[in-house]
N, C-alpha and C positions, 0 to 999 in steps of 0.2 A: 445763818448767813445774812449779812446786811444787803439790802437792795438799794442801789444808788442810781442816779440818772446822769450826773455830770461825767463820771469816769466808769466806762464799761470795760472792766478788766478782761472778761472772756473775749470781747471783740478785739481788744488790743493784742492779746496773746494769739488769736487767730490771724490777725493782720501781720504780726511778726513772723508767724509760721509761713504765711503766704509770701512775704518778702523774701525769706530765706529760700523757699522753694523756687521762687522766681530767679534768684541769683544762681542757684545751682543749675536750674534749667538753662539759663543763658550760658553758663560755663560749659555745660555738656554740648549745647548747640554750637558754640564756638569751636570746641575741640573736634566735634564731628565735621564741621565745615572746613577746618584747616588741616585736620589730621595731626595736629600737634597738641601734646599735653600741656606744654608751657608756651603761652602766647604772649606773655609779658612777665617781667621779673616778679611781679606780685603773686603770680601763680605758684612759684617755687623759687625764692631768691637763691638758695644754695644750689639747687639744680640748674638754674639759669647760669650761675657763675661757672659751674662745672662744665656745662654744655658749651659755653663760650670758649673755654680752654680747649675742649675737644675739637671744636670747629676750627680753631686756629691751627691745631696740629694736623687736621685733615687737609686744610688748604695748603699748608706747608709741604705735607707729604705728596700731594698731587703735583705741586710745582717741582719738587725734587725728582719725582718720577719723570716729568717732562725734561728736566735737566739731563738726567741719565740717558734718556732716549736720544736727545740731541747729541750728547757726547758719543754715544754708540754710532750714530750716523756720521759724525765727524771722523771717527776712527775708520769706519768703512770706506769713506771717501779717500782718506790718506792711504789706507792699505791698498785700495784699488790702484791708486796712482803709483805707489811703490811697486806693486806687481808689474805695472807697465814699464817702469824704469828697469826693474830686474830683468824683464824679457829682453829689453834692449841691450843690457850689459851681457847677458848670456849669449845673445846673437853676436855681439862684438867679440866675445871670447872665441866663439866658433869660427869667426872669420880670421881671428889671429892664428888659430890652430891650422886653418886652411892655408894662410899666407906663409906659415913657417915651413911649408913643404916646397922644396926648390924645383918643382915640376911645372910651375905656373908661367904663363906667357906674360909679357908686359901689359897687354890689354886686360888680362884677368886680374893682375895686381892692381891696375888702375881702378877697375870696377870694384874690387874689394875695398880699396882705400876710400873711394867715393861713398860706398854704402856705409862704412864705418863713420865717416864724417856726418852723414845724414842722421845716423842713429845717435851720435853725440849731440847733434843739434836738437833732436827730439827729446833726449833726456833733459837737456837744459830748459827746453820749452815746458815740459811737464812740471819740472821743479819750480819754475817761475809761475805757472798758471794754475797749479793745484790750489783750489779754493773750496771753502765751505762757508756759506752765509757771509760772503764777501771777505772772509778771513783767509789769508795766505797760509798754507799748511807746510809747504816744503821749501820755502825760500829763506828759512832761517829766522823769521820774525817770531816764531813760536818755539824756538829751540830750547828756551828755558822751561818748557812744559806748559800745560793748560790746567787750570784749577777748575774742578767740577764740584758744585754744591750738591751733595747727595742726601742731605737730611734737612729737617725743618728747623733745626736749632743752630746756634752760633759756634759751638765748640768744634774747632777745625779737626781735632783728632778723630772725631766720630762722625762728622757731618760734611767732610770734604775729601776729595781725592785729587791728587795731582798726577796727570798723565805725562810721563817723561820717556824720552828715548824713541819717540815716534816722529815727532814734528821737527826733525833736524833738517838742515839745509842739504839738499840732495842733488845738486848739479854735479857735473863730471869732476870738477875740481874738489868739491867738498867730500865726494866719496872716493877721492884719490885714484880716479881712473886716468885722468890726464891732469897734470899739475898737482898741487897739494904736496903730498909726500910721495907721489908716484915718480918713478924714474924718468917718465916721459911726459914732456909738457904739451906735446901736440900729437895729432894723429900721424902726421908725416914722419915724426921722429920714431914712433912706435912701429910703424909699418915701412921703415926704410929698407930693411933686409929681412931675410928669413930668420936670421938669428935674433934680431930685435923683436920680431913678432913672437918668436918662441919665448923670449923673456917676458913679453907682455901678457902671456897667457895667465901666469900666476897673479899678476897685478889685477887683471880683469876678474879672476876668481875671488880675490880678496875684496874687491868692490861689490861683487855679487853677494858674498857672505855678509858684508856690512848691511846691504839692503835687506837681505833675508832676515837678519837679526831684528831689524826694525819692524818688518812685517810680523815676525813672531811675537815681538813685544806688543804690537797692536792687538794681536789675537788674544794674548794673555789678559790685556785690559778689557777687551770685549767680553771675555768669559766672566771676568769679575763684575763688570757692569750688568751682565745678565743676572748674576746672583743678587746684586743690589736691587735690580728691578723686581725680582721675585719677592725679596724681603719687603720692599716698599708696598707692593700689592697686598701682601699679607697684613702689613701694618695698617694700611688704609682700610682693609676689610674689618679688622678688629676695632679700629677707632670709630668707624661708622656704626658698628654693632653697639658699642658703648653709647654713642650719641643717640642712637635710636631708642635705647633703653630709657634714657633720660627725657628725651624730647617728644617722641612719637606717642600719640594717643592709642590706647587699647580700644579699638572700635567696638568690640563686643561689650566691654565693660561700660563704655560711654553710652552705648545704645540702651543698655539696661538702666543706667542712671537717668538718662533722658526720659524714659518711660516712667520710672519711679517718680521723678520730679514733676512730670505732667500730672500724674495721679495726685501727688501731694498738693499741687496748686489747685486742682479742681476741688479736692477735699477741703483745703483751707479756705477757699473762696466760699464754698457752701457753708462751712462752719461759721465764717465771718457773718454771713447773712443771718444765720440762725441765732448767733449771739446778739446781734443788734436787735433782732425782733424779740428775742426772749426777754431781755431786760426791760424793753419798752412795754411789752404786754403785761408783765408782772407789776410794773409800776403803775400802769393805768388801772389795772384791776384793784389794786390797793386804794388808789385815789377814788375810784368810783364807789368803792365800798363805804367811803365816808359819807356819801350822799344818802 
């Protein structure tokens, strides 16, 4: 083996080993500090790309879950107001049944007519004022339905849902209680005599059935939205699990790597010192032997 002074190969090899151990130690330290296996694209380019796609799906899934929750709240609001309207219609029907009996005094008939008018006004008020997030629900502005984004992707066939048959105009004319297709245009016309009141009973029942159908439709959509919410929660759980597999550091493994690289650094540092001293000592011995 040749002995040289200018190029100390053992020292260079020890220095390279020290550098690699330092890099590995820094990587382990960063992973332990952040809890992430991938802290920049250079750590794992393919994994980083895959994780970015998963992160996008997770974000979209969370927003879709919020959309579904808001849609459910919107349906609950509309359904509650429709329940109130239905209560008014049922009471009007009861009053018509009472008025159809020819045993009432004039004062009693007047009281019934006045109550019916008040309930008609309340139905129209609810239909006009029913709102969710400043959106009118029962005044006809949403009669074409409401589109809900229920997925993270663009395909409408699998990522959207249109709620229809709930947000229809629900004033007394639109539900054909008075006006519309109803035989009676006003309260006074329907409650003119016992006979007209008797005819009005079926009209009120038909209006109540119409409102009940909308309430039922709202319930059907709420049930479906609940299923969608459950599916989105499961999807989010699975996506986060996949993301964790790619991105999260294995703390036990990184702790072991950290300790190993610490030892390697100490060993490489010691060997670098030995290599520098060894070549120099041998060279000086040879030179001194010449004297």
